C-alpha angles and dihedrals in degrees: 000000000000118000109192131206093212128036117241108160102100111082097028118133096233127173116246114271092213094046098095093050093049094046091047094046096242098115105107116227125192101269092044096056108137107240130154119264099341125197123214132229130206124186128235113217135201116258095202128072095221135005143074133291108242101175142004122200110196095163099104093046091047090050091063113102106248100029105130106182140350117204123196133163089278098049105034124103115267110249125230094230129031098166089112104063095196089057098041089097115190093351100117140031089226117111117209101176142002108273095031113146113262099162149346136223124208119197145158094268135024091241092054094047091052091047090050094047087056090056096055108106117210122189119203143194095220122209133198108271131207118206106148120112118211137154095235099059113129093218101063113133141187114245118222089249139342129243118310092021099288123154113266096226132016130185136179125175122344114304093180094055091044091051091050094050100037124113086229127019125180130190121179139157123227133182138201123202131239107272131193121210097226104186111190093240107066122227102281141172136182108199133189125188114193110165093191095053123097087242104034099187122049120179120189093194136173097237141146090221125029095189096048085046093053092046092054093047093049092050092050097044097037096240132140116245092244084062095061136057124188120198126190117152094161135026125193095219130300110181086200098309089103093044093091125030117256133198096279091069093054091046091052091052092046090051091050091049089054090058107043114206093011119105112227125203125207127179121172115230117236091257092051091053091066089065107031110032104059130252141205112278119238114251137207111200125195105196125190123190129178127184145160122247090270090062096251110147119237096173139020126175140164126191113190131198116187138154138253133180120270090231099051132014124234116169116194111219092228097147095050100091090056089064094065110020107085138020119257133136095223119053139156133179126181137177125203126180134206112206105216140174093261139113118282115273120220145160122333123174110301096000110206099007095059099057093024096061095051101075097040095047092048088046090053089053088051090050092050088055091051092051097040089239134142105254090224091054092046090058093047092050089058097050108138120225093214135013104291092210100049106015089231119139113251117259081221131329120185100163089127092054090048090053093048096045091044093052090047092049095045096046093243096161087061098044117140122263120260114292092010112178128219107178108298092346128089110213128208142159132218141184135198134172124235134205139181130176118249103234137178121192121234099239133053134117128194129198126203121196133176115225135159094350095310141097113242117200118191128188130145093243126142133228107207089175098293097111102262091142086060107033100047091059087052093052091045093048092048092052092045093045093233137118114281092234088065092062126083121191126202118196141153103061134092086223084079125071117291117280134181125246121283094247143105090038084281103115103093090034090057102033094042093052088055093049091050091053092047090047091051089047091048094051090046091055105037107019122210096315106061124176130223111282096027108138140176136178134209131194124211087229088067092058115096110263118199112217096172102075139055108243121202141144117232137196147162128225122204119194135188110202126189119199121192108237095217104035101029087231111160125217127177108204092173135037118168131177133183119193140188104206105149121252116356110226097193121009095203097054089040095056088049091055095046092047091045092051093049092049091050088050090052088048086053090050100047112018124009118099128141096213108217120213106204094190095067098017105239145094111279098202096050102154138059092260093069105017093083121210130182117274137184093276092058097064134037114193122014119186131181122190134168141195124245094249123181114201113172094184107059103069142310094286094045089231125144107191124261108194098099112024089080093069094046115096095003096105091050092050091052093051089046091052090047091052092053091048097049110013089238116125114208114197099170119069134264108048101225126171094252086066092053105037096077092056100045120098 
């Protein structure tokens, strides 16, 4: 064992500790949990978009040999809490959206459970449904707050007066589509209810937070936390959809409780995930910009209309980034919701910032065209000295440096003229800024023990593919002043100390802060020569928390787009991002996160669109065959770079979180590049060839 005098773990380009297990297929995911003699559950879903269940005939299903139990609203257990309508599974005969759970079959095999579920006959009193989002609805309303507790509306100065008196005023409407997270691993749970056991309910669940998952299940089922254990060592992606429990988790637990002592496995199909696992709401954004001839903004406003489910409100904070991104004396943001007969929207990678930066960043490009300015220069000219929303100084803000370094790396100064032609291809370049708040959650505790010559750090964190298995040992080793190979980390189990959800790019910031406190406590107690059994804990609340600065990560994305002059086909040979995200804990996992985010942003720009069928009230392309995502052939060279940013205010590591900022701004940069290539301004995502063909020569 090597005991160092100086820490050196943070910043090392280390291979992923979980990589070998994942490549070899030995990493255990929720549905693959080895349990004895499992049963299998398959949901029954509503086939109407709104109405009431009037009768359920389960006789044909129950007649199949091997069917163990069929639960319906009339036979399922009564839950302790039905406050959350999404999680009040099988508690009512009311149907709020097509695809809602109205039953579940548990059988000896997954194939038999699916066959039996198809035999369950459900009769409905169908009602007229309403599932079309528009800005001219007369029932739009303002929620009490938007996601993450932000104010619904904000206003400073007089946007209308500034628009009327400005040298240049621009008012445009933009829209983003409905998007579904679609992680490769479906939402899945293995559940075991053993009333005689010390811990009666065990859930091996695919979740971004084992402790938040347990808290929700306990509330809904009326159990104490000591009665429930949640285990999740590996997650096959989530993108936010596994950050909050959905109905499938409750259904799996109910199915297990109906068969005491028998483990039950439930995995949603790809099609079911489009109804039951959340999605990003479509947005309609009305953006206003006013500026003088030099490009300095005198007004900026965004008025957002989006949808929520009639049975449960979720308000995406789409307008929030406009409040702080650029300097302007007059500003306004508003959010209005349409409550529709649709599934419940939820978190998707960079909620708020991802859709909310699309409209304003495209509008800035349009303003640059109006003024005859370079769009990079326009952004730099509107750099605020302090946070426009709060008036606080920045903990660090290097957006200008990101823009300038990105321009230099990309070759922006030599970019081709508008509508440049290279053979059959029209070539254009675009830029957009990105931002994401630096957050730390309120609750997390870490424990460090010394055992068998190694330091063992335990915390109930989650690794949804971001690299937590690798970066947490680096943080712990750095704080202890030892070699990273001498640190073992254990995560993904409620048996370990409480940890917050892996969401909001806050995971490492939160868990790492707790680990640093625990490491310092350990060193203070036991020095540099600990003995087996020595142990110390640390709470994130003990870590210094700066409240005097505005903390954000920033970035800039640059895109080269090529559009075929005859077919409208779009290709992106180059996508480059430069980011300022504090201290980078592991360059290898960081680059993966940045590249993944930008690729997902490209997918948002060119491909992704959950096509809504208002006649039946469901997504028409609800599988990976027709829900198109970006693949290797759609982009040539993807580069992620970052600045060596020092920020002493954010946390003990100086890190800012990197999982989400890559997606922010990318779609706008693509749209701006396509416009320069073709002269066609697409304001409604995605950029498909039908939107381009009419404007091509």
